[in-house]
N, C-alpha and C positions, 0 to 999 in steps of 0.2 A: 651175374652180380646178385648178391644176397640182399633182399628187401624185405623188411618187417612193416606190414601195413597196420597203423593204428587210425581210427576213424571215429568221428562223432557223427551226428545225424547229417551234418552237411559239409564237413571238412575231413580232408585226408592228410595224415602225417606219415611220411615214409623215412623210416630209418634205413640207412643203406650205405654201402662203400662209395657209390657214386652219387650221393645226395649231400646236400648241405647238412651240417651237423645239427642233430636234433637236440633241442634245449628243453628238458623236462623240468618245469618250475616246481620247486620244492616247498614253497611257503605255506601251504595249506596243510599245516602238520601241527598240532597241540603240543608235541613232544618238545620241551625245553622252552616253550612260548607260554609263560605263566598267564599273560593277559588274554591271548586267544583261548586257553583252556578254561579260564574263568568264564569267559563270554559264552563259550559253548555250553558250559554247565547251566548257565542262566538262560540258554535258549536264544542267544543273540548271535546271528550269522552275518552281521554287517560287515565285520572285518574279513570274513571268508569272501564275500562279494567283492569288496574292494581289493583284496589281494589277487583274486583271480583276473579281474580287469586290468590291474597294474602289471602283473607278470605277462600277460598277453601283449599289452602295449609295448613292453620291454623286449619282446621277441621270443617268448616261450612258444614252442609248437605243440607241447603236450603239457598238461597240468596233473601233477602228482596230487592225489588226495588221500591223507592219512587220517584214520580216525582214532589213533592211539591216546585218547584223552583219559585223565584220571579224575573223576567226579567225587573229590573227598568230601564235600559238604553233603552230597546225596547219600554217600556211604553211611554217614551218621544216622540217616533217617531210614534207610532201606539197604540192608546188607547185601542185596544182589548187586548193587552198584560197584562192590569191590571186584566183580568178575567181569573181566573184559569180554566175555563171550555173551554177556547179558548187554553191556554198554554199547559195544562197537557196531553190531549189525544195524541197529536203528539210526545210530549217529552216522554211520557211513551213508545209508540211503538219504538221510537229510542234507548232508554235504554235497553228495552228487546232484541232487535236485537243486539245491541252492546254487552251485556253480553253473549248471546247465541253463539256468534261468537268466544268467547275466553273460554267458559266452557260449559259443559254439566250438571252443577249442576241444580237440580229442583229450581223453582223460586217461589217467594212470591210476588204477585202483589199489590202494597201498594199505596192507594190514597183515599182522601176524595171526589174526583169527579167522579161520576158514568161513565161519558164517558171516563176517563183515565182507569177505572178499565176494562171497555169492550175493549179498545184498546190494554190494556196488555193482556187480555185473547185471543183476536185474534191474537196476535203476537207471543204469548207463545207456544212452541212445548210441547206436553204432558199434564199433569194435574197440573197446578200450584195451590198454595194456594191463596186465595184472602183476602186481608186485607184492609177493615174490614167492618163489620156491627155493629151497635149499637142497643139499645132497643127503639130508637125514632121510632114512626110510619112511618114517611115519610122516613127514611133511611131503614126500613124493606122492604116498598113496592118498593124501588128503587133497593136494592142490592139482596134480596133473589131471585127475578126472573132470575138474572144474574147467581147466584149460581146453579139455577135449569138448566137453558139453557145450561151452559157450562159444567155442571155436575163436579163442582170442590168443594173442601173443603173450608170453610170460618173461619176467626177468629172473635169471637163474643166478643165485648167489653162491660163490665158490667156497662154502664151508659145508661140513657135514657133523656127524655125531662127535667127532674129535675135536671140533672147534675151528677156529681160523688159524690155518697154518702159516708160518713164516716162510715156508718154502714154496717157491712159485710153481715148482713141479707138481706139488701135492695140490694146489689150487687148480692147476690145469686138469689133474686127474679127476677132481670132483666135478668140474664143468664137463668134462667128457662123459662121466657117469650120468649126469643130468640129461645131457642130449641123448644119450643112448636109451635111458629110460623113458624119456619123452616119446622117442620113436617107437617103443613098444605100445604106446597109446595111440599111436597114429599121428602124433604131433610132429611136424616137419622141422628141421633145423632152423629154416628161416623165420619160424616163430619163437625162437629162443633168443633172448638178449641176455648175454652173460655179463654179470658184474664180477670181475676179477678180484675185487676187493682192494682199495688203495689204502696203504698204511701211511700213517704221518711220517713225512720225511725227517721231521725233527727227532723222531724216536728211532727211526732206521733209515740210515744214510742211503741205502740202496733202494728205498721204496719206489722212486720214480722209475729207476732202470728196470725194477721188477715188472712194474705195471706195462711199460712200453715192450718188454719182451714178451709178457704174457699175451697182450692185446694181438701182437703180430703172429703168435702161435694160434690163438683162438681164431683169427681170420684165416690164416693159411691152412691150418690142419682140420678145423671143425667147420669152417665157412659159416660162422655166426656173427651177428652184430653184438656190440658191446656197449656198455654203459658203466656208470660209477657215481658215487657220491663225491663230486669234485672237490669240495671243501676239505675232506678228511686230509688231503695231502698237506695242507698248510696248518693243521691243527696244532695250537700251542706256541705258534711262531708270531713274530711282530710282522706288520705289513702283509697280512695273508692274501690281500688282493695281488700283491706283487708275485707272489709264489703261484697263485692260481692262474694269473695271466701268462706266466711261462708255462705252466703244466698243461693247460688246455691245448693249445696249439701243438705242443710236443706229443701229446697223446693223440690228437687227431692225425698227426703225421705218422704214428705208428699204426693207425687204422681204427682207433676208437670212433664210434659213429654217433654216440649220444652221451649225455651226462645228466644227472639229477642234481639241480643247483638253483641258486637264487639268481635270477636275471635282472633284478631290480637294485638300483643304488638307492638306499634308503634316504630320505631327504634330511638335511641338517634341521635339527630341532632347536627350540629357543635356548635351551641351557648351553649347547655348543656354540651358539651365535653369541650369547652374552659373554661366555668365557673368552671367546676369540676377540670381541671388540674390546673387553677390558685388557686383554694382553697387548692389543694394538695401541690403545690409548696409553698405557703405562710405558710404551716405548717412545711416547711423545709424537706419534704420527697423527696428523690432523686430517680428518676426512670431511668431504663435503657434507653438509648437514642433511641434504637430501638424497644422500646415497641410500638406495633400497637395500633390502636383505640379500636379494639374489646377486646384485652387482658386488656387494661386499664378499659374498662366497666366492664368487669367480676371481676377484682381485687377489685374495689370499689363499685360494687353492684348497678350500675346505669342503668342496662338494657343491651341492644345490640344495635350494629349499624345495625343490620339485622333485617327485618321484621320477627318476629316469633310468634308462638302461645302464647297467653297471659296467666297470672296466672289462670285467670278463667277457661281456657280450661284444665289447669292441675287438677284444683279441680273437673271439670265435669268428666274427664277421671278416675280419682281416684274413684268418686262416682259410676260410671258405673261398675268399677271392683268390688267395695264393694256391689253392689246390684246384682251381677251376671249377669250383662247385658254386660259383657266383658268376655266371657268363657275363662278360663286359663289366664286372664290378657294379652292376645296377643296384644290388642290395646295399653294398658298402656306401655308395654315394647317396642313396636314399636315407641310410641309417645317420650319416653325418649331417646331412641337410636338415633331417628331423630334429636332431639333438642341438644343432646351431640355432635353429629357428626357435625352439623352446627357450633356450637361454637368452636369445635376443628379445624375445617378447616378454620375458620375465624382467630383463634388465631395463626395459622401457617403462616398467611400472613405478610407481611411487610408493614404498612401503617403509618398513624399518624407521628411518629418520626422515622427518619432513623439516623444511626450512621453517623457522619460526616467523611469525607475522611481525 
């Protein structure tokens, strides 16, 4: 059985065909997160700390750390900040050190900048996963020597100089090329985790079928582990969680062994709470005056005021049980007991609305 070992100083995560699905938490990434990007530019890493802790609590077994920030304000003062080769190496070091100070979860060092990849590798304790290498010759020559030098596993993305092909046979050929080129550097196939690239099913109706077929081929013909950006499958669609919840167990059934994803169900905020309360009152529904916010959320099915494991994690844990990668269902039982306990504890508190004296 192919096993990819990712380690922190004290913990080991195993990505493998005979292992529970490996969840790689994606939230420490300033791309598309304006608030986090602004905080990092100001030197504030508090959200990074809380995101790291929350993802591990929700079930992430590896944490992806992406340093792709854009420091627009600093650019105006110093033109060097317009160059990611200047910004990312030091930022990556700070991110890795920050995360390692609050959790011993194994890490995935994620950047398109080789200097940032090496800075992360130097700062990381243990054996992190490197994200990523593609089939482009220039990228192969830059990244594979780092993989060999630091003896780490690497994510291999199935695109090359021609871009991302819609033809799954082409994407398989790119993955095979990367595995073969890695072997030239003395890097074994079990240290290659292939991302076959998930297309949005809303734009390409065969996207799911393509991924399932590709994953089977990668497993059977190349003997490699696989990963993906799980939420790509549902991009642009309503009820994305519903699509993701179906996709992940199906991908696992096809042989996928990990995914880069958000394991946390984000808490319901005050705006959504106020909107839902107004909607309920407009319908003439009379609620107990001492009903707290968490009980209200549970009653009307709008989530939770607490950060909890997301529905995708529920689907993954159920699939682990069904594929006998959760012997006796111990993790499934623990997961449901923990979630039920958190909801019960929150429901017992008095928040939101209190009875008037």
